[in-house]
DOPAMI-493114 format. One record per residue: x, y, z of N, C-alpha, C in turn; residue in one letter. Coordinates in steps of 0.1 Angstrom, whole numbers, plus 2048, in hexadecimal, padded with zeros to 3 digits. Atoms other than C-alpha are relative to their C-alpha. Layout:
BEGIN
XYZXYZXYZa/...
END
This chain:
BEGIN
8087F480080080080080980C800x/7F97F380180D8237F77FF80780Dx/8017F87F38168378167FB80E7FDx/8047F280180585981B80D809800x/7F47F87FF8288668238068037F2x/7FA7FE80D8338627FF7F880B7F8x/8097F680781687A7F580180E806x/8007F47F881F89580E80680C7F8x/7FC7F48078218B87FE80A808809x/7F77F87F983C8D18087F980B807x/8067F57F88348EB82380080D7F8x/7FF7F380783F90680B7F48037F7x/80B7FD8098209027F67F3804808x/80B7FC7F88099098147FE80F801x/8027F27FB7F992B81B80680180Dx/7F87FD7F480C93B8377F97FB80Dx/8078047F37F19358527FE7F1801x/80180E8007ED91184880D7F9803x/7F38057FE81290B84880480180Fx/7FD7FE7F281491986B7F87F6808x/80880A7F97F79028778067F27FEx/7FA80D8028088E486780C7FE808x/7F48017F88298EC8787FC7FE80Fx/8058017F28168EF8997FC7F1803x/80580D7FE8068CD89480C7F6801x/7F48087FF8288BD88E80780180Dx/7F97FE7F28368CC8AE7F77FA80Bx/8088067F68188BE8C08007F17FFx/7FD80F80082489B8B67F37F87FDx/80C8078038048908A58027F27FAx/7FD80E8048168718997FB7FC7F2x/80480580D80685D87E7F58087F9x/80A7F78067EC87887880680B7F8x/7FA7F480680589186C7FF8017F1x/8007FF80E8078878487F28037FAx/80D7FD8057E28878427FB80E803x/8037F37FC7DE8A785580680A7F7x/7F97F68097F88B98407FA7FF7F2x/80680180D7E98AC8207F3807800x/80E7FA8007C68B782A80180F802x/7FF7F27FE7D18D98378068077F4x/7F97FA80B7E88DF8197F88017F3x/80680180D7D08D67FE7F1802800x/80F7FE7FF7AC8DC80B7FD80780Cx/8037F77F47A38F98217F57FB809x/80B8057F87838E882B8037F4809x/7FC80B7F87968CC83A80580480Ex/7FB7FC7F37A28E18577F67FC80Bx/8098037F67828DA86A8017F1803x/7FE80E7FE7878B486580D7FE808x/7F38027F97AB8B88727FE80380Ex/8027FD7F279F8C78927FB7F4808x/80480C7F978D8A789A80B7F6801x/7F580A8007AC89389180A80280Cx/7F57FE7F67C28A38AB7FB80380Ex/8057FE7F37AB8A68C97FC7F3807x/80380D7FA7AE8868DD7F480180Ax/7FE80D80779B8708E17FA7FF7F2x/80780080D78B87B8C080A7FD7F5x/7F58038097A68698AC7FB7FB7F3x/80280780D7A985E8888077F3801x/7FA80D8007B083A88380A8007F4x/7F780180B7CB82E86B7F98007F2x/8067FF80D7C48358468017F27F9x/7FE80B8097BF81A82C7FF8067F2x/8007FB80D7C481E8077F67F67F8x/80A8078077A68137F28057FB7F3x/7FD80680E7A68007D180180C7F6x/8007F580A7A18227C080C809802x/7F47F97FE7C282F7CE7FE80C80Ax/8037F57F67B18487E78027FA80Ex/7FF8047F27B684780C7F3802807x/80D8007F87998408248037FF80Fx/7FE8017F27978468497F4805808x/80B7FC7F778184E86780680980Bx/7FD7F97F37818678847F57FC809x/8098047F677085F8A47F680B804x/8087F47FC7638828AA80880C7FEx/7FA7F380176B8A78AB7F680B800x/80A7F57FF75C8C98AC7F58007F6x/8097FF80B74C8C788B7FA7F27FDx/80580E8027468A188B7FF7F980Ex/8018057F273B8998AF7FE7F1801x/80280F7FF7328758A78097F97F6x/7F680780974E86E88E7FC8027F1x/8027FE80F75286E8688097F67F9x/7F780880976185A84B8048097F5x/7FB7F780A77686C8328087F97F5x/7F880580B78786681180A80B7FCx/7F67F78037A88778088077FB7F3x/7F980480D7B78767E480F802802x/7F17FE7FF7DD8747DF80480E7FEx/7FD7F28037DB8987D37FB80980Bx/8047F87F47CB8A47F47F2804800x/80E7FD8007A68A77EB7F97F880Ax/8068077F579389E80A7F1801800x/80F80080076E89480B7FB7F880Cx/8078077F575988B8297F57F87FAx/80980980674686C81E7F37FE809x/80B8037F773086783D80380680Ex/8007FB7F372987885E7F77F8809x/8078087F771D86387B7F6808809x/8097FA7F770086A8927FC7F780Bx/8058087F56F085D8B27F77F57FBx/80A8098066D684C89C8067F57F9x/7FA80A8096EC83A88480D7FA804x/7F38057FB70983089A80A80B801x/7F77F57FE7248468A780E7FB805x/7F28027FC74A8488AD8067F37FAx/7FA80C80675A83089480E7FE807x/7F38047F977881D8A38077F77F6x/7F880880979480D8907FF8047F1x/7FF7FD80F79D80F86B7F47F97F9x/80980780978680784F8077F57F9x/7FA80980978C7E98397F78007F3x/80780180C7827E58157FE7F17FDx/80380D8037707C580E8027FC7F1x/7FE80580E7737AF7EF7F58057F7x/80B7FB8087527BE7E380280F7FDx/7FD7F28037627E17E27FB80A80Ax/8057F77F674F7EF7FF80980180Cx/7F87FF7F475E7FB8207F87FC80Cx/8068057F47577EC84280780580Cx/7FA7FB7F475C7F98657F67FE80Bx/8098017F474D7FB88880080E807x/8017F47F77418168A07FF7FB80Ex/7FF8047F27468158C57F3800808x/80C7FF7F872481F8D280280280Fx/7FD7FE7F272E82F8F27F5806808x/80C7FA7F870C83E8FC7F77F5804x/80980A7FB6F282C9107F67FB7F5x/80980680A6DD8148FB8067FD7F3x/7F980280D6F78128DF80D7F8803x/7F48097FE7107F58E08098007F4x/7F880080C71F7FD8BE7FA7FA7F4x/80580580D71A7F489A80B7FB7F7x/7F780380B72A7E487C7F98067F3x/8067F980B7257F885C8077FD7F3x/7FA80180E72B7F68367FF80E7FAx/7FF7F48077358158238037FE7F1x/7FD80180F7318167FD80980B7FCx/7F77F680574B8297E97FA80E7FEx/8067F38027318447E37FC80780Dx/8037FA7F372D84A8087F37FB807x/80D8057FA70C83780E8047F680Bx/7FD8087F470E8278317F47F7803x/80A8097FC6FB80883B8047F980Dx/7FD8077F36F97FB85F7FD7F17FEx/80280E8026FE7D585C7FC7F980Dx/8048067F46FB7CD88180180A80Cx/8007F87F46F37DE8A28027F780Cx/7FD8087F57037CF8C17F680380Bx/80A7FF7F56EB7C88DE80680080Ex/7F98037F37047C28FA8017F2802x/7FF80F7FE6FC79D8FD8097FA7F5x/7F880580B70C7988DB80D8087FDx/7F47F88017287B08E27FD80F802x/8017F17FD72E7D58EC80D8067FEx/7F47F88037477EE8E080A7F87F7x/7F68068097577DE8C180C80A7FEx/7F47F880077B7EA8BE80A7FA7F6x/7F68058097957E78A37FA7FD7F2x/80480380D7937E187E7FA7F27FEx/80580D80477F7C487080B7F97F7x/7F780780A7917A985C7F77F87F7x/80880980978379883D8097F37FEx/7F980C80178E77483F7FF7FA7F2x/80080780D79475C8227F37FA7FCx/80E80580377074F8257F780C7FBx/8087F580576477281B7F980880Bx/8077FA7F575577A83D80980A808x/7F97F77F775E7968558007FB80Ex/7FE8047F276B79087880580B808x/7FB7F67F87717A68957FD7FD80Fx/8028027F276F7AA8BB7FA80C807x/8047F57F775F7BF8D680780080Dx/7F97FF7F376E7CC8F67F77FB80Bx/8098047F674F7C590B7F47F87FBx/80C80780472E7B390B8027F17FEx/7FF80E80272678F9037F97F880Ax/8088087F671078692180780180Dx/7FB8007F371778094580E7FA801x/7F18047FE73C77D94F8078007F3x/7F980080D74678492C80980D7FFx/7F67F680276379A9218018047F1x/8007FE80F7597A18FD7FE7F47F8x/80280B80975378B8DF8088017F4x/7FB80080E7627818BE7F47FC7F7x/80D8028087487828A28047FF7F1x/7FF80180E74377A87D7F48077FAx/80A7FA80872F78E8648017FD7F2x/7FF80280E7277848417FD80D7F9x/8027F380872679F8267F18037FEx/80F7FE8017007998257FA80480Dx/8057FA7F46FE7A48497FC7F580Bx/80380A7F66FA78285C80B80080Ax/7F77FF7F570A78687E8007F4809x/7FF80C7F771776A89480B80380Bx/7F58007F572A76B8B68077F37FFx/7F980D8017457518B28087FD80Dx/7F98037F37567558D47FC80B80Ax/8027F77F574E7658F680C7FF809x/7F48007F776D76F9097FC80080Fx/8028017F176E76592E80C804807x/7F57FB7F878576E94A80E7F97FCx/7F28068047A17549418048057F2x/7FC7FC80D7A076191D80580E800x/7FE7F28017A27869257F78077F6x/8097F98097907A19128078057F4x/7FA7FC80D7977A88ED80180F7FFx/7FF7F28027A47CB8E58048057F2x/7FB7FC80D7B37CB8C27FB7F87F5x/80580780C7AC7C089F8067F27FFx/7FB80D8047AF79C8948088007F4x/7F980280D7C67908797FD7F17FCx/80080E8047C377086480E7FC7FBx/7F38058047E375D8618007F67F5x/7FF80980B7EF7468467FA7F2803x/80680D7FD7E17288597F1801800x/80E7FE8017BE7368547F980480Dx/8067FC7F37B973E87A80180F802x/8007F27FC7B176088980980180Dx/7F87FE7F47CA76E8A37FD80E805x/8027F37F97C678A8BC80680080Dx/7FB7FE7F27D07978DE7F5804809x/8097FC7F67BE79D8FE80780780Bx/7FB7FB7F37C27B191E7FB7F780Bx/8058097F57BD7A09408047F27FEx/7FD80E8017BB77B93E8037FA80Ex/7FF8087F47C276095880B806809x/7F57FA7F87E377196380080F800x/8027F18017D679495C80C8077F9x/7F57FA8087F379A9437FD7FF7F1x/80380080E7E07959238037F27FAx/7FE80D8077E077890A8018037F1x/80180080F7E67718E57F87F37FEx/80A80C8027CA75A8D87FF7FE7F1x/80480380E7BF7498B87F27FB800x/80D80580279D7428AB7FF7F97F3x/80380580D79272B8907F38077FBx/80B7F98067777398797F37FC805x/80C8047F975D72588B80080280Fx/8007FB7F37677348AC8077F880Bx/7F98077F677D71A8BD80C808804x/7F77F77FA79372E8D480B7F9808x/7F58057F87B57278E380A80B803x/7F67F67FC7CF73B8F580E7FC7FBx/7F38038057F073C8E380B803809x/7F57FB7F88057508FB7FA80780Cx/8027F87F480175D91F80D805805x/7F37FA7FC81D7759278037FB80Fx/7FB8047F383276994580280C809x/7FE7F57F683477E96580F802801x/7F17FD8008567909658067FC80Dx/
END
């Protein structure tokens, strides 16, 4: 995937007030956000309001992905002008478009990066931090049309976190931080592109609670990490696609 850094324009082409702001952002150590911020500020004045949301923790932007069309796609969790979050597209030349703004009704506060499925659509999750909202899984068409594929109820998971992964079987897999029923510490789930949702594993105390995105390894299994666990030091686990769980590694006490 082409790095955004290779597309970074020179500060000398910025209007003076934007160059000053860009320099200020670098000094504030915005880390991985710097490249996209400079691109946005340097090439599209309207992007300044989006940038404000990117640099106001915890209203962060997740890592960008590059779509099949060569453009960059990303999310922000919130901000002054996007209180419930937004999804944007950024061209390599710096033209930024807000594709979707979230609301309390349609799911809010996207977490983790988007992924682009084999069907060309983008998929992601929202956290659902307000009472009565346990989060959602959504599909975004390239034209910006968003469809909610699943709403978490708490019993089937609460607060999905991290990017989804599309496995070799074509289905989407992910985890939640909380929910899953009594004495549960989140779930692992499967979602077909048609929207059929299944909980494949409920994390318990010995497992720990999942916090990050899954990956699919060359053996076809899903791997991830948890916090907590039997020794309260986290675990590395694997899951088969039908939900069989095993702990691969429990860090030793120093």
